[in-house]
N, C-alpha and C positions, 0 to 999 in steps of 0.2 A: 379511848379505843372502844368504847361500848358500842359494838357493831355486830349485828348478826347478818349473815349473808342470806339472800333469798334462797339459795340452794340448800340451806339448812332448815328452811321453813317447816318441813314435815316433822321434825323432831325438836325444834327449839322451844316451841310453846310449852311443852311438858318437861323440857330439859332432860330428856331421856338418853341423850348422847352428849358427849363432851363437845361443846361448841368450839369452833376454830379459835376464837379469841382466848379461850381458856387453854387450849392446846398450845397456842403461841406463848402464853405465860408459863406453861409447864416446861417448854423447851428453853425458855429464857432463864428460869430459875433452876433447871436441872433436876426435875422430879418426874418420875414415871408414875402416872396415875392410871390405874386400870379402870375399865368400865365398871367392874364390880365395886371398886372404891367409890367412884362417882355416884353410882346408884344407891350406895349405902348412905349417902348424905341426904339430909332433908332438903326441901326446896329452898329454904332459907339459907342453908349452908352452901348449896350450889350457887345461889344468887350472890352470896358474899364472894365466892371465888370469881364470879364474873365482874363484880363491882370493884374489888380491891385492885389498886394500881400495882403495876409491876414493870416500871420503866427505869427508874434510877437505881443505883446500887443499893440504897437503903430500902426502897420499896421491894426490890427483888428479894432481898434477905428476909424482909417481913413476910412477904408472900410465901416464900419457901418454908419458913418456920410455922406459919399458920397452917399451911397445907400438911406438913409433916405431923403436927399436933393433931389435926383433924383425923388423919388416917390412923394415927396411933390410938386415938380415943375410940375409934370404931372397930379396929382390928387387933389392937395390942401389938402391932409391929409398925415399923416405919416403912414408908414407901421406898422403892429403889431409886437410886440416883441415876441421872442421865449425864453424860458428858455435856458440858456447856461449850458450844463452839464460840471461839473468839471472834470469828468473822463468818457468821452464818450466811448461807446462800441467799436467804431472803433479804439480807441487808446489802448484798452485792448487786450493784446496778450495771456493772461493766460486762457481765456475761450471763447468758441464760443457762440455767441448770440443764444438764443433758436429759434428765427425766422429763422435764417440762417440754423440751424440744421434741423428744421421742413421742410423748403422749399426744402432742399437737399433730405430729406427722401421722400418727395412726388414724387421726380424724381428718387427714388430708387438709391440714391447716398449718399456718406458719405464724409465729409471733415474732415481730420485729423487736430489735434491741430497744428502740425508742418507746415502744409499747410497754415493755418490761420496766423500763426506767420510770414511766409515768404511773406505775402502780404503787400503792402504798406497801409498806413492809408486810402488813397483815394479808393483803391480797397476794403478794408474792409467796408468802408462807403457805397460804391456802393452796395455791397452784402446785407448789412443791409437794405438799402432803397428798393432794389429790392425784398427783402423777406417780407417786411411789406406793400408794396403798391400793392393792388390787380390789379390795371390797368397796373402795370409794371412787374408783375410776369413773363410775357412772355420773358422778357430780362434776367431773372435769369440764365437760362441754357446757353445762349450765353455768359454771363459774366463768368460763371464757366469755359467754354471752353477757353475764351480769357485769363483768369488768370492762365491757365494751371492746373486747378483742376479736369478736366475730359477730355476725348478725344472726 
């Protein structure tokens, strides 16, 4: 899953923000990582969080423990836990999330269910995050373009 999106290009080179692929892993392993935590990590530590796999049950647990340990080393506290969704919206291909539909409508666009189904889980995750975060809404349209959902 080592993929950065083009809409992340302005901050990915320096890793000054948490990339979508890491945010995906955070939601997968149930850890809330603040930007302050992320910025406290060295470039090598950030890159490790990008590179570490987080797909199988064993990988998810290893990722979670590595991340908890890293935050504890830097802050002497453990990061907060997030609830882990058993059937997260980005894994569901039979329905488009309301936030994505609404954000597309605000841009006078529509996303067909078949288009949603053809996206990768990471792409669907990104659209959900971009449609629910007010400070990231400006990346929703570039993401739609990047994913081939509009011209």
